[in-house]
C-alpha positions in Angstrom: -217.9 -61.4 128.0 -217.4 -57.6 128.4 -215.4 -56.7 131.1 -216.9 -55.0 134.2 -216.8 -51.8 136.2 -218.4 -50.8 139.1 -221.4 -48.1 139.4 -222.6 -46.3 142.3 -226.4 -46.5 142.3 -228.5 -43.9 144.9 -232.0 -44.3 144.2 -234.7 -43.1 146.8 -237.9 -44.7 145.3 -241.0 -43.1 144.4 -244.2 -44.2 147.5 -245.5 -48.1 147.2 -242.2 -49.5 146.1 -241.0 -52.1 148.3 -237.3 -53.2 148.7 -237.4 -56.6 147.1 -238.5 -55.3 143.8 -235.9 -53.1 144.0 -233.4 -56.1 144.4 -234.7 -58.5 141.9 -233.9 -56.1 138.8 -230.8 -55.2 141.3 -229.8 -59.0 140.6 -229.4 -58.3 137.0 -226.1 -57.2 137.7 -222.9 -58.9 137.8 -222.8 -58.4 141.6 -223.8 -55.3 144.3 -223.9 -54.2 147.9 -226.3 -51.8 149.2 -224.6 -50.2 152.1 -227.2 -47.7 153.0 -231.2 -48.4 152.6 -230.6 -46.3 149.2 -227.6 -46.6 148.7 -225.4 -49.7 146.3 -222.1 -50.3 144.2 -222.7 -52.2 141.4 -220.6 -54.4 139.8 -221.6 -54.9 136.2 -220.7 -55.2 133.1 -223.6 -53.0 131.1 -223.5 -49.4 131.7 -225.0 -46.2 133.0 -227.6 -45.4 131.0 -228.7 -49.0 130.9 -229.2 -49.0 134.7 -231.1 -45.8 134.2 -233.3 -47.8 131.8 -233.7 -50.2 134.7 -234.1 -48.0 137.9 -236.6 -45.4 136.5 -239.8 -46.8 136.9 -238.8 -47.0 140.7 -238.4 -42.9 141.3 -240.7 -41.5 138.5 -241.9 -39.7 139.3 -241.5 -38.0 142.7 -238.4 -40.7 144.1 -234.5 -40.0 143.6 -232.0 -41.3 141.2 -228.4 -40.5 140.5 -226.5 -43.1 139.0 -222.4 -42.7 138.2 -219.1 -44.9 138.1 -217.2 -45.8 140.5 -213.2 -45.8 140.6 -212.6 -47.7 143.2 -209.0 -47.8 142.8 -208.9 -44.6 144.5 -210.7 -44.7 147.2 -210.2 -44.1 151.7 -212.9 -44.4 154.2 -214.7 -46.4 157.3 -216.9 -49.1 156.0 -218.5 -52.5 157.6 -215.9 -55.4 157.4 -218.5 -56.7 155.2 -218.4 -54.0 152.3 -213.9 -54.2 152.5 -214.4 -58.3 151.9 -217.3 -57.6 149.0 -215.3 -55.4 147.5 -211.2 -57.1 147.1 -213.1 -60.1 146.0 -211.9 -61.6 142.3 -214.8 -61.2 140.1 
């Protein structure tokens, strides 16, 4: 199996897209954590272009989508305990 990496996904969906529909696609990932209505940290073996292809349909034409790799080795901040537990778990 390919090694995984973390990506940051910002998705402000177009009108009419239900969160359950987006989460079904997110479930393709090895693991994910949604920390706000529009933001996810995703642990995946797929690259950001693959994720763009999976998520574009939820944003195009009048929503917003941004995906980037995330280096969790250089981090700091205040998040919920659940987030830190999720981030630190072995995968």
